[in-house]
N, C-alpha and C positions, 0 to 999 in steps of 0.2 A: 586521544579519542580514536577508536577504531571503527566507529560506525555512527550514523545519524538515524534518527527515528522520524519517518515520514508518514504524514496522515494524508490519505486519499479520500476524496468524496466519490461515492458510487451512484451513478444515475442509470438505473435499469431501463428507463424510457428512451435512452439514446442508443444509436448504433455503436458498435465497437469502434474506437475505444470508448468505453463508458465509465472510466474512472480517471480522476485528475488529481494531481498533487495540490494540496492546499496549505501545508505547513511542514516545517522541518525543525527538529529539536535535537539537542545534544544528549538528552537522556530519555529513557522510557517513562520515567516519572513525570517529566514535564509534558510529554506528549499525551499521557493518560489524563493529566489534569486538564489539558485543553480539550480532549475528547469529551470529558464530562460536561463541559460548558457549551458544546456545539449544539445547534438545533436538532431535535430528534425527528425532524421530517425528512431526513436523509440517512442513508447507510454510509458507513465509513470503513476503511481498512487501515491498519497500522502495520508498517513495514520497518524492520531494522535493515538499513542499507549499509553494507560494508564500504569503507573508504579505502581507496588504493587497492581494489580487488576486482577481478573480472568474474561476474557471476552469470554470464550468459551461457547459452548452450549452442554449440556450433554443430550442425549436422554434417554428414559425409558429403552432401552435395553443396557445401559451402554456404548454406543459408544460416543466418543467426535466428534462432527461435527465441521467443520471449518467455521461455521457461523460467520458473522461479528458483530452480536449483535448491540450495540449502538456505534460502532467505527465510527469516522468521517473519510471520505475518499473523495478524488476528483480524477477525471480522466483527464489526459492531453493527448488527442489524436492528434497526428501530422501526422499520416499516413492515406491516403485515404482508405476508405472501412473497416477500423477496428472499432469495437464498444466496 
């Protein structure tokens, strides 16, 4: 296994950070099956997170940014007006 599939719930009514991990799966299929069963009164994001790999972005002034680099992600928007 080279990666895990993480589901995050997205809450646009909160200040940053407004997304939180709620599940981790060993395959995209398992994660998508779970997403289908989750309540549609929230928005979600699905990330493929590599294992044993650094995917952060370090700037010249030695700060680590939370850039997503080459991470695969999908948005699942069920609420109107959210992007």
